[in-house]
Structures are given as C-alpha cells and as structure tokens.
N, C-alpha and C positions, 0 to 999 in steps of 0.2 A: 418461600425461598427468595431472598433479596440478592440482586446482582449489582456489581460495580463495573462500570465501563470507564476505561482510561481514555481521555479525549486526545485526539490528534488535531493540532491547530498550528497556525503560523504566527501566533502572537497577537493576531488581530481578528482572524476569522476561524470558525470551526470548519474543518475539512469534511468533505463528503464521506470519507472513510469512517468518521465517528458515527454518522447517522446509520451507516450500514452495520457497524458493530453493535449499535443499540438494537437494531432489528434482530440480529442473531441472539442477543441477550434476552430479548423479549420471549423467545421460545423456551427460555429456562425459568423466567420469573415475570410476574406482573409488576414487581416493584424494582425499578431501575434507578440507580444513582449514577451521576457522572462526575468523575474527578478531573479537574482542570489544573494542570501543573505548569509552572513557569514563573514569570515575573511581569507584573503589570498586566494581569489577565482579566481585569474587570470587564472589558468589552466582550471578550470571549465568553465569560461566564454569563453575562447578561443575555447574549444571543442564545447560549445553550439553555437558559432557563425557559425559553420559548419552544424548545423542541418537544414534540408530542411524545407523551409516554414516560417522561421523567418524573420521579418523585422529588428529588432535590439535586442541586449542583454543589459540589464541594470544590473549594479552591485551596491550593497550596502554593505559596510563592517564596522563591529564593533565587539568588543568582545561579546556584548550581542546577536548580530545576529548569531555569531558562536554557541552560546549556544542554539539557536532556542527558545528564550523566545518569546512567542506568542504576548505579548503586544508590544514588539519592532518591530517584523515583521509587525504587524498591523499598527504601526505608519508609517513605510516606505511606505506601500502599500496605506494607506489612503491619504498620501500627493501627490501621483502621480495618484490617481484613477480618477481624473477629465478627463484625456485624454482617458479613456477607457469605453466602454459600457458593457464589460464583464470581470470578474476576476475569474480565475480558478486555483484551487489547486488539486494536487493528493489527494485522500482520505487516506493519511497516518496519523500517529499519530500527526505529526507536522501540517499537513494541516487541520485536524479536530479540532486542538486546535486554530489555528489562524483565520480560515475562519469565524467562528461565530462572533469574535470580529470585523473583518472588516465589515461584514454585519451590525452589530449594529452601528458602527461609521458612516456608509453611510446611515443608516436608511432604509435598504431594507431587504427583506426576504433572508434567506439562502436556497439554493437548495442543499441538501446533497445527496451523493452517486449517482450522475447522471450516468445512464447506456446507455442512448440514447438521442440524440438531434434531435428532430423532426423539429423544426424551432427556430427562434431567441428567442421565449418566451415559447416554449412548450418542456417538458422534461419527460423522463421516469425514475423512480427510484423505488427501492424495498421497500416494507413494510412488516410487520409481519415476521421479520427475513428472508426475502427473499422468503417467500412462496407466495407472490403476488406482482404484479407490478402495480404501479399507474402512470397515465399520469397527469402531473400537468402543469398549465399555469400560468405565472406570468405577472402582469401589471407593475411591477417595471421598471423604465427606465434603471437601471443598474443591471446586473446579477452578483451575487456572488455564486459560486458553488464549490463543491468538486466532483471529478470524480472517479468513481469506475474503476480503470485502467484495471482490468481484462476484461472489456467489450469492449475495444478498441485496435486495432492493432497499434503498434508504427509507427511514421513517421521515415523516413530515418535519420540516424545520420550523414550522409555526403551529400554533394551536395549544401549546403547553403553558403551564404557569408554575414551574418548579421554584422552590425557595433556593436561595444562595447562601451557603455557609462556608466560613473559613475553617480549615483544620490546621493543627499545629504541625510545624516542620521540624523533624529531628535534626540534630547536628550533622553537618556535612560529613560524608564518608571520607576518612583521612587518606585512603589509599588511591584516590583518583581525583584529579583536578582538571579543569578546563584550560587549555592552552590557547588554541585559536581554531578558526574554521574558515573554509573557503566555500562560498555559496555561488551557484550559477544563477545569475540574475537574468530573467527573460520576460518579455511581454507576452510570450506564448502561453497557452494553457499548461497547467501542471500535468506531467506525464501520467500520474496515477489516476487522474480523473478526466482526462481529455476525451472528447467524443471521436476525435480523429488522431491517429498516431502515424507518423512517417518514420520508419526505421532504416538504418543503413548498416551494412556489414563490412567485413574486411576487404571485400572485392573492390571497394571504392578506392583503395590504394594509398590514401593520405588524408590528413586532416583537412587540407585545403580543398581536396576533391569532395570530401564528405560534406563540408560546409557549402561548397558551391552547388552541389546537387540537391541536398536535402532542404537547406534553408529557404530557397525561393519557393519550392513546392509546399513546404509547411506554411509559409506566409500566405500562399494562394488559397490553401485549404483551411486556414485557421487551426492548424494542427500542432500537436506537441511533437518533439523530435526524440526518437529513441535510437538505440544501437544494440548490436549483438555484443556479447562479451569479448569476442575476438577483436571487434572494432575498438572497444574501450581499452583492452589490453595493449593494442597497437598505438594508442594515444590519439585516435581520431576524434574521440568524444570523451567528456568527463564521466565519472562513475555514476552521477545522477541520471544519466541517460540509459543506463543498462537495463535491458528487458530480459528476463529469464529466471531460471531457478535460483541463481545467486544475485539477481537484481530485482527489478520490480515486476509484479504480476499485473497485467493490464487487460481490460476487456472493453475496448472502445467500440463504437458503432462501425468504424472503418479502420483497418490496420493495413498499411502499405509497407511491404518488406522489399527493400532494394538491395540487391547484392548480398542477400543473406541465404546461406545454404539450408538452414533449418536444422541445426543440431538439436538433439533432444532437450538439452538444457534451455535453449532459446524457446522452443515450442512450449515448454512448460509455463512460460511467462506470458504467452499471447494467444494460445490456441482457442481460448474462449471468446475471442473477439467476434462480433456479430458478422462482419464481412471481412475476409482476408484477401488481399491482392498481393501476389508475389511476382517480382521481376527478377529473372535470373537467366543467364545464358546457358546454364546446364539443365537440360530437360529432365535429368534424373535427380535433381536436387530434392532432398526430403521436404523442403518447404512446400512443394507442390502437392504433397499428400494431405495437407490441411487447408490449402488455399481454395477459396471459392472461385477466384479468377486467377489464372496463371498466364503471364506473358513471358515467353521464351525468347530471349534476345539480349542484346547489349543495352545496358541502362543508359549509355551515352546517346543512344538513338531514341529509346523508348521514352525516357523522362522528358526530353525537349518536346516530343510529339504530344505527350500528355499535357505539358504546360500550355502548348498552343491550343489544344482542344478545350482546355479549361478557360481560355481567354485571358 
C-alpha cells in the first residue's frame, strides 16, 4: 500500500503538521510520497526531500494552488490518486477544505480527525466535541483522511533522500477564484505548533483589554496568543487566534486560559495540552475541570502578579 501526504507549508518552510501527518501515514504504508502544492515551492520541496521515510516528493505549481483554492488542490490530487491506497491531509483549515472534495471525487468516505491508526482500515477519531472516541472501520478500497496532528509525534526532518518530481496541474476550476486575503503577521510562534499558548476569553471585555493583558504575557513567555470563539466573535481577536472545535486544535506544553469559562467547544481544542493553567473568577467555571492549576480570582490582579513573578 502506497500513501500520499499533502504537505502543509508557508511557502518557504515545511510545517510541523506535515511531519506528524507523515507519521500517521507510516502506520498505513511503508511507501510514502509527499505532494507540495503552491507556487515557487522549490525550497519547500528540497527541505521535504530530506524528511525521513519519504519515497519521493511531488510538486504542483500554479497561482491557484498558491492561494490554496480547495477545488484546484482536489483536481491535482484526484489525477494522481490512482497510484495510492491512502491520501492523508493534516487537519488544518486547508486540509479540512480540500479533503472532502477529494473523497467525493473518488466516491469514498472521508475519515476526519484521525487520532489513531489501528490497521489499514480501522481508525480512532473523536466525536461529541472530543468527549468520546469512536473506532471506525471502512470497506473503501482507498482511504482519504485528515489527521489530528496533536495525536502523533513528528518524523525526523532530516535523514531522508527522496527524489523530487513535478506533476502536471490541470486547468483551474472555473467556479472559484482567489480575490484577496488578510494575514495576521506576528513575530510570535505559530499557534498550531507553539510550545506555550496564552488564550483569552470574552471576560476581557474589549479588544484593547485583550491586547493589553495577553500580549505582554505572551512576549514574556515566548508564547502564541489564542482566543475562545466568544472572544473572536466579539472582535477581540482575529479568526486565526481561535482555539476550539471550530478553530485550531492545539496541544502545547503549557496552555494558559485567562477569562475563559471552558465551553465544551473550546475544551475540544486544547484539553490535550500537557499543562493547563486556568485564571477565572468563577470557581464553578468548567475550565477548572480540565486544568492542572486553577487560579480563582480577577485576572486584573492575578496577571500583573504573574508578570512580576516572571521578572
């Protein structure tokens, strides 16, 4: 069984999520190919060729693929899918967008958010916002899945010697075109791969307060900034910051939740963090149910004290 992994990258570097997806695919096959899509991806492909365990790296380049238009990514994957029994995406926004289209084109079921691979057709995935796990078995001849990367350790980024080959790119899908994008530019670590995450909730009251409380603490800890959906919906933080069932799933070494009550949707995105610290004035807040350390009190008092203690 050969498997194809779709690379997650920023145009210059391969992301850690790709290495973790390769680890999941290795449980299905000893022959793993990596597809790098985008425009001007030679550097990414060169780095990918050194990843341990890859047979070859395929590149597909076009302006539409640079914009990560799901229909165009699906078109590339569908035309080469015949050579693979399994196709795996990281469960990122892009992966979740393209994978269902590929599954539909191939007329197979989509296995989403795979957390464990038991055998070639049996998988474990979360349900009910992560409060339960189900074991599913598929009879489809071809596997299409998204991988919850927080559940897998990354393969080594060095030690491989895969060949690099270009693949043909079909005509752009006429029903979708790229208009514009707005990116959050930050010197801080990326939220999905950060070792420390500081998140804020609606209790902070305003964007100004959110920034004034979280940014200095994040700078002090070298942390990424996250937010609950309520804080994002209120305009305190951009969508890229959202942690939860409908946002990003993170599992840092340290997760600090400030003014977050702990709705089930938010817990689904962060409860696998190694150490969870919760700051909330409500002692009955659900966040304390998953926290390793809970501080009951006003964040306006506790966070300055924490900053002082950190020096």
